Each structure stands twice: as C-alpha cells, then as structure tokens.
N, C-alpha and C positions, 0 to 999 in steps of 0.2 A: 265628534271625538273618536269614533271608531275609525273614520277615514284618516284622522291625524295619526292614530296609533299604527295603522297599516302603512302609512307613508314613512314613518320613522324607521321601519325595518329595512327596506331597501337602501335608505339613506345611510343607515348604520353600516350596512355591508359595503357600500361604495366607499364610505369613509375609511373603513378598515383596509380595503385594498389600496387606496391612495396613500395611506399612512406608511405602507411598506416601501414606497418609492424612494424616500430619503435613505433608507437602509441599503437599497440596491445601488443607488448612486454612490454612496459612501464605499460600498464594497468594490465597485468598479474603480473608484479613484484610489482606494488603498492598495489595489493590486500592483501599482507601480512603486509602492513604498518599500523600504527595506525593513521597517519596523512600524507596528501599529501605534506606538507611542510618539511617533514623529507627527504631531498635530500641527496643521496649518490653519490659516484663517477660513478657508473653504470648509474644512471639516468641522470647525467650531460652529459655522453657520448651519451645516447639515444637522449636527447634534442639537442645536437650539430649536430648529424647526421640528425635529423629531420629538423633542421633549414637549413642545407646544401642542403637537398633534396628540400625544398621549394624554395630556391634560384635557384636551377637547373631547377625546374619545370617552374619558371618564364622565365628562359632563353629559354627553349624548346618552351614555348608559344610564346615568342617574335620571335624566329626563324620561327615558323610556320606561324605567321602573315606576316612576311617579305617575306618569300618564296611565300606565296599565292598572295601577292600584286604584286610581280615581275612576277609571272606566269600569272596573269590576265592582267597587264598593259603593260609588255614588250614582253613576248613571245607569248601571245595570244591577239594581238591587235583587232582581229575581235570580240572576246568575249567581250573585253572591250567596243568596240563600241556598241555591242548588249546590254550590260548592261546600257550604257548611254541612248540608245533609250528606254529601258525598264523603266529607271528612269524618263525619260520625259513623258512616257505614264502613269506612276504611279501618276504623279502630277494631272492628270485629273480625278483620281478616288476619291471616297468619303473616308472619314476617316475609315469607317467600311470596305470598300473593301481593303484599304491598310493594315489594321490590319489582315484581312483574308489571304491576299497574303503573308505577312511576316511570319505569324504563320503556314501556310500550306506549304510554299516553293514549290508550285506546278509550273511545267513548262507549259506554254500555249500550246494549241494543235498545233498551227502553228510552234512551235519550238521542237516538239517531236523527230525530226530527230537527234537532238543533243544528246539525251540520249538513243537512240535505241541500243540494244545489238544484239549479234549474235544468241540469242535464239529465235527461231520461230517455232510455231506449229499450223498447220491448219489455216495459215494466220494471226495468232495472234503473234505479236512481243512483247517481254519483254522490258520494259523500266527500266532504271537505275535511278529511282527517289530517291531523298534524303529522309531520315526520316523527318517527319514534326517537326519543332522546338518545338512545344508544346509537342510532344511525347518525344523528347530527354530531354526536360526540366524536365519531370517527373523523368527520371533516375538521372539527376543531383540533383534534390531535395532529392531523396532517399539516394544518397551518402552523401549529406550535413547532412541529418537527422541522418544517421548512425554514422558519425563522431561526431556530437553533442551528440548523445545518449551515445556513448562510453566515451566521455570526461565527460559528466554529471554524469553518473552512476558508471563508473569504474576507472576514473582517478582522478577527483576532488572530488568525493564522496559527491556531492551536492544533489544527489537524492537517495531515498531509493529503494532497490530492493524488490522483492515480499516478501521475508522472513522478512526483516526489517519492511515493511509496515504491515505485518500480526501481528508482535509482538506489534507494536505501536497501531494498532486497537484493539488488545486484551486488552492492558492496558487501552485504552480509554473506551472500553466496560465495563471493570470491574469497572472503576470509575463511569460510568453512572449507573451501577447496584447498587453500594453502595449509590450513591446520591438518587436513586429512593427508596431504602430500608429506607434510613434515612428520606425521605419525607413521604413515605407510612406508616412508623412506627407510626407516630402521629395519624393515623386513626385506629390503632388496639385497640379493646376493647373486652369485654367478649363475644360479639355476633359473632365475626369473628376471634378470636384468633386461631392460629393453632400451632401445635408442630413444633419446628425448629430442624433440624438435623445437621446443619452446626457446625463443631467442634469449630470454633472460637466463635459462638454464645453461645454454651453450656459452653465453657470455661469462657465466660463473665458472664453467669448465675451463674456458680460456684463461681466466685470471688465476685459477688454481694451477693450471698447467705451467704458466710462466713462473709461478712461485716455486712449485715443487719439482717439475720435470725438465724445465728448460736448461738447468745447469748441465744435464747429461745428454739431452735430446735436441738442444738448440731452441732458440726463441720461436722459430717457425717450424720446428719438428724435423729439420733437415738432418739431424744426427750429429753426434760428437763422440763422447765416450760411449753413449748408447746408440742403438741402431736408428736408421732413418725411418720416420713414421709417416712419410708422405707418399711412399711407393706402395706397390701391391705385394711386397714380400714381407713375411712375418716369421719370426723365429719361434714364437710361442703361440701362434694362431692369431688370425685377424678378425674373428667374430667379436661382437660386443661382449659376449660371455668370456671369451679368451682374454680380451684386453682388460676387462674388469678383474678377472682372476689374477692376471699378472700384476696389476696395480695393488690388489688386496694383499697377496701373499709375497710379492716381490720375486726377485731372482737372486738369492743370497750368493750363489756361486759366481755370478757375474758382477756382484757389488750393488745390486738394486735392493734396497731395503723394502720390507713389507709396510704398506701405508695404512693398514686397517686400524692401527692404534692411534693414528693421527688424523685420519679423514673419516667422515661418516659415510655410510653406504650411498646416500644421495650425492655427496660430493664426488665419490669415486665414479658414480654413474654419469655425472656431468662431465668429468674429465674424459671418461671412455667415449662418450658421445662426441665430444669436441675433437678427440684424436681421429675419429672416423672421418670427420669433415675435412681433415688435413690431406686426405688421400687425393693425389692428383694436383696438389697446389703448386708443385714445381718451384720450390724455394731456391735461392742461389746457393751454390756450393753444397749440393746434397751429398750425403755419404752413399757409398755404393750399396746396392740391394743386398740383404742378408735374409736367409731363411727360405721358406717355400712360398710359391705364388698362391695368393688367396683371391679368388674371384668373388667379389661382393655382390649380393643381390641388392641393387639400387632401390628397389621398391620397399624391401623390408629393412634395409640398412643394418643388416645383422653382421 
C-alpha cells in the first residue's frame, strides 16, 4: 500500500502537467481569432477534453486521499496512534507554535528515527523530511498564476500584451502632446514664437493663408495689393517674430487689419511659418521687391 501511495504522487503531477496541454493548444488556436466567443468545432473538442481531464483529476485526488487515510488508519495503526498523541500535544501549544508546526511540517527530534535513510557519512545520517508546506505553496501559487496569466492574456484576451500596451501608450502620449500644444499655443506671442516644421502645422498655415491672406498677397504669395512674400525683401521685417507681429497687429495705415481677434496664436504661428517657406519659390508674375533685404538663417529659420 505504501508503494501504491508513493506511485500516485508522481502520476498526479504528470497528469496535472498534461492537463494543461489543451489550454495551451486552445490559446495558440485562439490567437488567430478576432473574438473569443467565435467558437468552432475544434475548440468545442478542446473544451470537452479539458472538462474530462478536470473530472479525472478530481477522481485522482479523491483516490489519493482515500488511500492515504486507509494507509494511516488501517495498515499503520502505530503511526495513527502517534499522530493522535501528537495532536493531543499540539493542543497545549500556543497559536503561533501550532502555525509554525503546520507550515514547517518538521518532525520532532525524538521521532527522527522514523525518517532516517540509509545514507550515512561520517556519523551524519540523512533524514527524509518533507518539503515545508509554505515552500510547496509557493509552487502551487506559481502554477495558479501561470494558468490565470494564460487565460487572461492569451485565451480570453482581457489583457494587453506588451505590443498592444505600447501602441495604446503611444496613442495616449500623442493625445497628451496635442493637448499640451493646444494649451501652450495660447501663450505664443511675438517674443517667443518659433518656426514650426511639422507638416500638418505648415499645411494648416497654407490653408489659413489662402483663406485670409491670398486676396491681398496672391495665392502663391507673389503679391498684389500687398507686397510680394516670396523674395528676400521685407517692409516690416522678415524674421518669424516680425511676420507674427505684422499678422497679429496688422498695418492699418496700409489697409491690413489686425488678425489677433480672428486667429489664435497657434494659427498665426502656422501662417508665419508657412510664409517663410514661400521664400525663393519664384511664382509667376511676382510683384517687385519692396522694403529692405533680410538674410535668413536657414538653420534657425528665424
């Protein structure tokens, strides 16, 4: 009976490992699905086998418990008596001592003969102690965690893997940057305005230029009622700050209205940046140069 009891333990462990294979197979198969609830015939078979293995596992556990009880109570009456004596002695212990005894599963020194092995060296005899329950509990917890992790991330798709988390964080970061730019844009003025290189910002500046500025400066900035914006000559300064200031406050004496009441600081920055990109574009029928020559620093685009 003792040999039977010992043979059940490795069989139980092997069965536990094999029982996880259907879950793994289902996880690999479900990775190609768009939804967990799209069940096919193969998955029904996998779940059926899994359910059968769970039932058989319960049977193995029950058999193990029954065999162990029979072994302790019927075939090993002396051990049963010793256990009863140990139980009576445990009553006299404090709660903390009982907890340590159960979680360490240590054999008292006076009973070491029961767990002595044939291994002896230099007067030291090896004892066949059981692993402490707290130690084994750590392994059981890792198994439970592994199964829960597999179901959570690979079967039910209720959690995001690293790739999906990265994509979501990038989307959130982009939204935060856009929100910051929208908020910080209100603080842009002629003293701190800078040239923007982002294509979407320049495209927005072009759209606003055609809507607001083209009637006087031409669709390509070649000039008309207003001066030519594609050459290097500027009446009111050619830096990004000068252009921003001219757009913001206008030139009432020349008929250019101030745009600060109709455009946001960010929009005026976009238009100013787009106007700088027009320099040297050589549109057809350009108006003659006006104002003073302004040599632009191409690196700073100021």
